[in-house]
N, C-alpha and C positions, 0 to 999 in steps of 0.2 A: 524839294530836298531829296526825296527818294529818286527822282529823275536824275539829278546831278550826281548822286552817289553811283547810280547804275551806269551812267555815262563814263565815269572815271574808272569803274571796275572793268568795263568792257574794252577799255583802251581804244576807243574810237576817236576820231578827230573831234575836238571840242570847238564847235561853232554854235552860234545862237540859233541859226536855222535848223541845224542838225539836232540840237537839244530840243527845240520847240516841236518839230515835226516827228522826230523819232521817239523821244522819251517822254516829254511833258504831256502831250496829248494821249499817249498810250496809258500813262499812269493816271491821268485825270479822268479819262472816260472808261477805262477798263479795270484798272487795279484799285483805284480809290473807292469806287462804289462797293467793291467786294470787301475791302478793309473796313469801310464805314459800316456796312451791314454786319460784318463780323463783330466789330466793337459794340454796335448797338445790341446785337444778340447776346453777347457776353454780359453787357450792362443789364439788360432785361433779366437774364437768367440769375445774375447775382442779386438784383433787386428782389426778384420773386423768392429766392432762397432766403434772404434776410427777412423778408416779410413773413414767410412761412414760419421761421423760427420765432419771430415776435408774436405771431398769432398763436403758436403752440404754447408759449409762455402765458399769454393772456387766457387761453382756454384752461390751462392748468390752474391759474389763479381763480377763474370763475368756478371751476369744479370744487376747489377748496372753500370758496365762499358759500357755494350751494351746500356742501356737507356741513359747514358750521351753522348755516341757517336751519338746516334740517334738525340738527341737534338742539338748537335753541327752540325751534317750533315744538319738538317733542317735550322738552322741559316745560314750556309754557302750557302746552295742552294738558299735561298732567296736573299743573297747578290751577289753571283756569278751566272751569267747566262751563258748559252752556246752560247750566241750570239757573233758574230764576232765583233772585235774592228777595224780590218783593212781588206782590200781586197788586195790580192797579185795577181797582173796582170802581165802576161808575155808579154813583148814588145821586139821582136827580141830575142837577147841573154840575155837581162836584165830582171830584175823584178822590177816593180813599186809598191811601198807600198802606198796605199791610205787609210787614216783614214776614217772610216765609217761616222764620223761627217762632213766630207768635201763633201760627196755625196749629190747631190740635187735630182737626180732621175736616174732610170735605165730603159733602153729601149731595148726591144727584137728586134733583127735584124737577121733573119734566124736562124742559129745555134749559134749565138753569142749574147752577151749582151753588149750594149754601156753604159758605166758608165759615167754619166755627173757629174761634180764637180762644186763647188762654183765659181771658177775662170774661168769657161767655157771650160777648156780642156776636151775632151771626150776620154775615153780609151775603147778599145774593148777587151773583154775576152770571151773565149770559155766556156760557161756555159749556164744554163737555168734560167729564172726568177723564176721558181718554186723552184729550189735548193737554189738560193740566198735568196728567201723570207723566207725560214726556218732559214737561218744563220743570217739575219739582225734583228735588234731590233724591238720593238713594234711600234716605231714611223714611220716605213716604211710600207706604205699601198698600196695595189694593187688597182690602180684606173682604170686600163684598162687591157685588155688581153695582151697588149704589153708594159705596163708601171707600175713601182712601184715608188712611190714618198716618199721622206723624208718629212713627214708632219711638221717637225720642221723648214723646209726651205720654207714653203708656206707663201707668203706675202698677196695674195688676192685669192678669189675664186668666181667663177660665176657658179651658179647652175641652171640657168634659161634655156633658149632655147638651147644654145650651152655650156654645162657644161665643165668647165675647171678650173685648178688652175694655178696661176701665182706665180712663185718662186721668191726668193730674188734677183736672177740675171736676172730677167725679162723673163725667159723662160716660155712658156706656155705649159701645158700638158693637153690634153683632158681627160675628165672623162666619162667613159661609163655609159649608163643608168642603167645597172645592178649593177654597183658599186656606184651609186649615193647615195643610202641610207647609205651605209657603210661610205662614205666620210662625209656625213652630221652628222652621229652619232659620228664620230671621232672628228669633228670640234666642236661639242657641248659640249665636255667634259670639 
């Protein structure tokens, strides 16, 4: 088509042989590849440009999703703590589930920990006070190197000559002099 238009514009003699040898072969083997490559390049550039815009929109949506997920994570982190709600103690071939709220205090005993509960039964578990201290809530306070007390279960406290706390089940737990300041600050809250 381009060859025919060019032949008419140039006002040369219109013959099939002249058309074929002068114009058609010239356009097919020299001009057409240039046009085709130009059109392909334009098509690729337009495709990449539109793809870039689509990717920018998707990236913006992902950023918004990430921000909303971060907000949700922060809210859930405030509500859900990694503190234990129960202690699972092995007694023979059985397991005893003790709610953390029922625990009055924990006492170190060699390689075990004695878990004292509200109703006065005590259970022994193979653990350390240090590992349990990390698992228990903020109301559990280390009052002695051998004792952690559930401060919600404290009925009275004496911080004078012989520092100790008295629990709601009338058990007495001594408070070390090094932890006395910590207990005072907790009780003043």
